[in-house]
C-alpha positions as CSV (number, residue, x, y, z in Angstrom):
1,M,18.2,-18.4,-13.2
2,R,17.4,-20.9,-10.5
3,I,17.1,-19.3,-7.0
4,T,15.9,-22.2,-4.8
5,A,17.3,-25.6,-4.2
6,M,15.0,-27.0,-1.5
7,D,13.9,-30.5,-0.9
8,G,10.2,-29.7,-1.3
9,V,8.0,-28.3,-4.0
10,E,8.2,-24.5,-4.3
11,S,5.0,-22.8,-5.7
12,K,2.8,-19.7,-5.7
13,A,5.7,-17.3,-6.0
14,S,4.8,-13.6,-5.6
15,V,7.2,-10.6,-5.9
16,S,6.8,-7.8,-3.4
17,P,5.7,-4.4,-4.8
18,D,9.1,-2.8,-4.0
19,G,10.8,-5.7,-5.9
20,K,13.0,-6.7,-3.0
21,W,11.4,-10.0,-2.0
22,V,9.9,-13.2,-3.3
23,A,7.3,-14.9,-1.2
24,F,6.4,-18.5,-2.0
25,S,5.0,-21.7,-0.5
26,S,7.1,-24.9,-0.1
27,T,6.5,-28.4,1.1
28,Q,10.1,-28.5,2.5
29,L,8.8,-29.9,5.8
30,G,5.9,-32.0,4.4
31,N,3.1,-29.5,4.0
32,N,3.0,-26.0,2.5
33,D,4.4,-23.2,4.6
34,V,5.2,-19.6,3.6
35,Y,8.8,-18.6,2.9
36,I,10.6,-15.4,1.7
37,M,13.9,-14.7,0.1
38,P,15.6,-11.8,-1.6
39,S,14.4,-11.5,-5.2
40,G,18.0,-11.8,-6.6
41,G,18.6,-15.0,-4.6
42,G,20.0,-15.4,-1.1
43,K,19.0,-16.7,2.4
44,I,15.5,-18.2,2.6
45,K,13.4,-17.5,5.7
46,Q,10.4,-19.6,6.9
47,L,7.5,-17.4,8.1
48,T,4.7,-20.0,8.9
49,F,5.1,-23.3,10.9
50,H,1.6,-24.7,10.9
51,D,0.8,-28.3,9.9
52,S,-1.9,-27.1,7.5
53,N,-1.3,-25.9,3.9
54,D,-0.3,-22.2,3.8
55,E,-0.4,-21.0,0.2
56,V,0.9,-17.6,-0.8
57,E,-1.5,-15.3,-2.6
58,S,-0.1,-11.7,-2.7
59,W,1.6,-8.8,-0.9
60,A,0.3,-5.7,0.8
61,W,1.4,-2.4,-0.9
62,D,3.9,-1.6,1.9
63,S,5.9,-4.7,1.0
64,K,5.9,-5.8,4.6
65,T,2.8,-8.1,4.8
66,I,1.9,-11.3,2.8
67,Y,-1.6,-12.6,2.2
68,F,-1.9,-16.4,2.2
69,T,-4.7,-18.9,2.2
70,S,-4.7,-21.7,4.8
71,N,-7.0,-24.5,5.9
72,R,-5.7,-24.3,9.5
73,Y,-9.1,-23.7,11.3
74,N,-12.4,-23.5,9.5
75,R,-11.9,-25.1,6.0
76,F,-9.8,-22.4,4.3
77,S,-9.6,-18.7,4.7
78,T,-7.1,-15.8,4.1
79,Y,-4.4,-14.8,6.7
80,T,-1.6,-12.3,6.8
81,V,1.9,-12.6,8.1
82,G,4.7,-10.0,8.3
83,L,8.3,-10.3,7.2
84,S,9.4,-11.0,10.8
85,G,7.3,-14.1,10.9
86,E,4.9,-13.2,13.8
87,T,1.7,-15.2,14.5
88,P,-0.5,-15.0,11.4
89,K,-3.8,-13.1,11.6
90,R,-7.0,-14.2,10.0
91,L,-8.2,-11.5,7.6
92,F,-11.9,-11.8,8.3
93,P,-12.3,-13.6,11.7
94,H,-16.0,-14.0,12.0
95,Y,-17.4,-14.2,8.4
96,F,-16.5,-14.7,4.8
97,N,-15.5,-18.4,5.1
98,N,-13.7,-19.9,2.1
99,I,-11.9,-16.6,1.3
100,H,-8.9,-17.0,-1.1
101,N,-7.2,-15.3,-4.0
102,A,-6.9,-12.2,-1.8
103,V,-5.2,-9.1,-3.3
104,E,-5.0,-5.6,-1.9
105,H,-6.2,-2.5,-3.8
106,P,-4.1,0.6,-3.3
107,E,-7.1,2.4,-1.7
108,G,-7.4,-0.3,0.9
109,A,-10.1,-2.7,-0.3
110,I,-9.3,-6.4,-0.4
111,F,-10.4,-8.2,-3.5
112,F,-11.2,-11.9,-3.2
113,N,-13.2,-15.0,-4.1
114,E,-15.2,-17.0,-1.6
115,T,-16.2,-20.4,-3.0
116,W,-14.6,-23.7,-3.0
117,E,-15.1,-24.0,-6.7
118,S,-12.4,-21.5,-7.5
119,K,-10.1,-22.8,-4.8
120,N,-10.4,-26.6,-5.3
121,F,-11.6,-26.8,-8.9
122,A,-9.9,-23.9,-10.6
123,H,-9.0,-26.4,-13.5
124,R,-12.7,-27.0,-14.2
125,K,-13.6,-24.7,-17.1
126,R,-17.0,-24.1,-18.4
127,Y,-18.8,-25.3,-15.3
128,K,-22.0,-23.4,-14.5
129,G,-23.4,-23.6,-11.1
130,A,-24.3,-22.0,-7.8
131,Y,-20.7,-22.2,-6.5
132,N,-18.9,-20.5,-9.3
133,P,-16.9,-17.5,-8.1
134,D,-17.5,-13.8,-8.6
135,L,-15.1,-11.0,-8.0
136,K,-15.8,-9.3,-4.6
137,S,-14.2,-6.8,-2.4
138,Y,-14.3,-5.6,1.2
139,N,-12.8,-2.4,2.7
140,P,-11.9,-3.0,6.4
141,T,-11.7,0.8,7.0
142,S,-15.1,1.8,5.5
143,D,-16.8,-1.5,6.1
144,E,-17.9,-1.5,2.5
145,F,-18.6,-4.7,0.6
146,K,-18.9,-4.9,-3.2
147,K,-19.8,-7.6,-5.7
148,H,-18.1,-6.6,-9.0
149,T,-19.2,-9.5,-11.3
150,D,-22.3,-11.7,-11.6
151,Y,-21.5,-14.1,-14.5
152,E,-22.6,-17.7,-14.0
153,G,-19.2,-19.0,-14.5
154,K,-15.7,-18.3,-13.1
155,D,-14.6,-14.7,-12.5
156,F,-11.4,-15.0,-10.4
157,W,-7.7,-14.5,-9.9
158,A,-7.7,-10.7,-9.5
159,T,-4.4,-8.9,-9.8
160,I,-4.1,-5.1,-9.3
161,D,-1.4,-2.5,-10.1
162,Q,-0.4,0.6,-8.0
163,T,-2.9,2.8,-9.8
164,G,-5.8,0.5,-9.1
165,N,-6.2,-1.1,-12.5
166,T,-7.9,-4.4,-11.7
167,Y,-7.4,-7.5,-14.0
168,F,-8.9,-10.9,-13.6
169,V,-9.6,-14.2,-15.4
170,S,-12.9,-15.4,-16.7
171,D,-14.2,-18.2,-19.0
172,E,-17.2,-16.2,-20.2
173,S,-16.2,-15.6,-23.8
174,N,-15.1,-19.0,-25.3
175,G,-15.0,-21.4,-22.4
176,E,-11.2,-20.8,-21.9
177,Y,-9.7,-18.6,-19.2
178,N,-9.0,-15.2,-20.7
179,L,-7.8,-11.9,-19.2
180,Y,-10.3,-9.2,-18.4
181,K,-10.2,-5.7,-16.8
182,L,-12.7,-3.9,-14.6
183,N,-13.6,-0.5,-15.9
184,G,-15.8,0.8,-13.1
185,E,-18.3,-2.0,-12.8
186,D,-17.9,-3.0,-16.5
187,K,-16.1,-6.2,-17.5
188,N,-13.9,-5.7,-20.5
189,Q,-12.2,-8.6,-22.3
190,L,-8.5,-8.1,-23.1
191,T,-7.5,-11.5,-24.6
192,Q,-9.1,-14.1,-26.9
193,F,-6.8,-17.1,-26.4
194,N,-7.9,-20.6,-27.3
195,T,-5.8,-22.0,-24.4
196,S,-6.3,-20.7,-20.9
197,V,-4.5,-18.0,-18.9
198,I,-3.6,-19.3,-15.4
199,R,-2.9,-17.1,-12.4
200,P,-1.8,-13.8,-14.1
201,R,0.2,-11.2,-12.2
202,V,0.5,-7.6,-13.2
203,S,3.7,-5.8,-12.2
204,A,3.3,-3.2,-9.4
205,N,3.8,-0.3,-11.8
206,G,1.4,-1.8,-14.3
207,E,3.9,-2.0,-17.2
208,R,4.0,-5.8,-17.5
């Protein structure tokens, strides 16, 4: 069922954990801004109004805050905006430049990538180099930083369910992007596709 009929390109759709909202980015006014609408269709509301590109990443678990990546100040980094559309806040104001692919763990840590390779060259499979992304996290409450993977390739696009199961994409096995899961600090492969998985999303309850 079609639920948008805007003049721009709508992309990066993300459903809120409570299932009530869809956040997405649209070029309705020329560049990407963040919008929301009821998940069953209805009135669309614009939340950001900057002349940069604001690309939706994910939701906080309270279904009231959206994480998005923007190049509005220092290259690109992750910001948050609430459903009321207040002034967005930069997630890590003084460090962690190039933050993107942000997703919130139920226990409060923010999982992310921080290299331009996974942001600007996500399509480049099988590249090995110093700028390939690892899965990392930071907990603003405990001030704890963790690096969860160390493969010299791409480990990125984390997605997390309400019990903390953490899934992500890697090209380690066969050069194609396949789905993996973190078990503690172990990296377990779940699929063995010959064509790549792109931007997977697990449902909030973990059933899909």
